[in-house]
N, C-alpha and C positions, 0 to 999 in steps of 0.2 A: 352863159350857154343858151339861155332862152327857155321859153315855156313850150312844151310840145304836147300835142293832143292825141296823135296817132303814131305809135312807134312800132316799127317792124324790125325784127331781129332774124337774120338769115344765119343758120349755123351749118357747119360742115364737120368733117371728120376731126379737124383740129381741136374742137371743143371737147371731144370724147377721148382724145389721145391721153389727156392727163388723168383719165379714169382707167387707163391701162388697155384701152381698145386700140387695135392697130388701125391706121388710116386705110381707107377703102382699097386703094390701089397703090402698091409700092412702086418704086422706080423700075423694078425689074418686071413689072406687068403682072405680078402675082397678087392674089388676095388670099391671105392666110395659107400661103403655099400652094394654091390652086390656080390654074390658068383661068382668067376671067371668062374666056369664051367657053369654058367647060362647065361653069356654074352660074353664070349671070346672063345667059341669052335664052330666048324662047326656043331656039333651035336645039340647044343643049338639053333643055327640059323635055322636049319632044323626043329627042334621041335616047336619053337615058334618065328618066325621071327618078329612078331609085337612087342614082348617084347624086343628083341635085338635092333630093330630100335629105340624104345622109349629110351632105355638106352643111345645109342650113340647120339641121337638128344639132349637129356638133357646135356650130357657130352660136346657136341660140343659147346653149348652156353657158358659154363664155360671156355672151352679151348680157344675159339676164342676171349674172352674178356681179356685174360691174356696179359701182356706186357713183352717184353724181359728185362732181367736184365744185370748187368755189365759183366757177363761171356759171354753172347751172343754177346754183343757189343765189347768185347775184341777180339773175333774171327773175326769180321768185320775189326777191326783195323789191326789185323795180316795180313789178306788177302790184305788190301790196302797198308800197309806200309812195309811189309817184302817181299823181292824179291824171293818168292818161290811159288810153286803150293800148295795151302792149300785146302784140301777136308774135308768135314764133313760127317761122318757116324753116323746117329742118330737112337736110339731105340725109340725115342719119336714120338708120333703121332700129337703133337701140331705143330704150325707154328712159334714158337718163333725165330728159326734161321732165317727164311725168313723175319720176322718182323724187325729183327735187321740188315738186309741187308747182311746176310751171303750168299755166293755163293757156288756152287758145293756141294749141300746138298743132301744126299741119305737117304731117309726114309725107312729103312729096315723092319719096322713093319707097314708101311702104313701111311696114313694121315687122320685125323679126318674130313677134309673138302672134302673127296672124297667118292664116291660109285662106285662099279664096277658091270657091268651087267654080270650075270652068263650065259646069253644066247650068247652074242657076244663078251664079254670081254672089251667093251668100258668103259672108266673111265669118270665119271661125277664129275665135281668140283662144289660144292655148299656150301654156308654157311647156307642154310635153311634145313628144315626137309626132310628126306627121309623115305618112309614107304612102306608097301606092295602094295600100289596102284601106286607108282611112275613108270612112263613110261620111258624106255630108249630112249633118244633122237636120238640114232643112229639106232637101229633096230626096235623101235616102240613097243616092247613087255613090258607089264606091270607086276609088281610083281616079277621081277627078279633081282632087285638091292640089292647088299650086301654092307654093310660098307666096304670100302677099308682098312680094318684093318687085319693084319695077325693074325688069330686065332691060338690057341695052336694046333699043329699038322700040320699046313700049312707051306709051304716053305717061307723063307724070300725073300724079294725083292732085286734086284740089286746085287745078290751075285757074279756074274761074274765080275762086275765092282769092287766090294769090294775086291775080290781076287787080281785083278790087282793092285789096290791102295796099298794094304798091301805088295805086293811083291816089289813095287817100292819105298815105303816111306823110308826116312832116319830118320824121327822123328815121333813117335807115342805118342799121348796124349790121355789118358782115363779120361774123366771128368764126375763125378757124376754117375758112373755105379757100380753096386754091384759086378760084376765079377762072378756071379753064373749062369746066363742064357746063355746057349749055343745055337748057335755057337758063339755069340758075345764075350763070355768070352774067347774064344780061339784066338781072333784077335791079341791080344798082343803077343801071342806065335808065330804066323805066322810072324808078323812084326819083332820081335826080331831074328827069325831064318834067315831072309833075311838081317840082319845087322842094323836095326833101333835102335836108342836110344829111350828108353821107359820111360814115366813119367805117374804117376797116381795122379790125383787130386780128393780127396774124403774127407769126414768128418773123416773117419778112414780107416786104411789099410784093404784091402779085402783079402779073402782067396786065391786070384789069385796073391798075391804080389811077388811071386818068380820071375816072368818074368819082373818085373819093375825095372829099374835102379834107379829111384828116386820116393819117395813118398812125396807128398806135401799135408799136411793135413789142413783142414779148409774149410769154405764156398767157393764154386767156384767163387762166385761174388767178392770175395776178392783175392783169390790166383791166379786165372787165369789172371786177368788184370795185376797183379804185374809181373807175369811170362812173359807175352807178352811185357810189358814195357821193361823188361830186354833184351829180344830177339831183340827188335827194337833198343835199345840203343847200344847193342853189334855190330849189323850189321852196324850202322851208324859210330861207332868208328872205325870199321875195314876199312871203306871207307876213 
């Protein structure tokens, strides 16, 4: 398989599905039985912030109760046992990577356990509810906290760091992502342009499959641990 020095793993909703979390957007356009345009746009938040807060408070309880699965744990093993820099770019707002012990995790769509103050930009970490009465602990202004979730039309987080990682990586793994949401769908193209080997782990091949060298089909909780085992075995045999 070869020796790699900089590994980037992009994860999407598929890696969390085996932990019991619904994928972000179902085929019927609903997210947890809500219209996406009612809970995941800045216009919706401006129109009815109490409704949006209620949605994320309810979702937070479900998400924070979830436990990582074998795919998340495989990433921890790779980071601990394979002699390379391993970074995780995730489109997921859950904390399953962190619960599994993953390091170097970049949540480009935000985190369910955070709120950001629209007055001063301070980020509040909380497992409890946030609403229109919540006071920012930094500036003391109430009613200005927004779920730290990247809504449709907003800029993704950590993109400068992501660009740096994609340019440097020599192995790019895409795990449980549909390959249709941009700009994340183009990450593989960037990595491949700069010379990385590219692997896709999914239940089925995506429309983005042209840029992947290998397609490994099946549940991530089965396929990714097996792949990581092989990588670690190869590097130990090489020594």
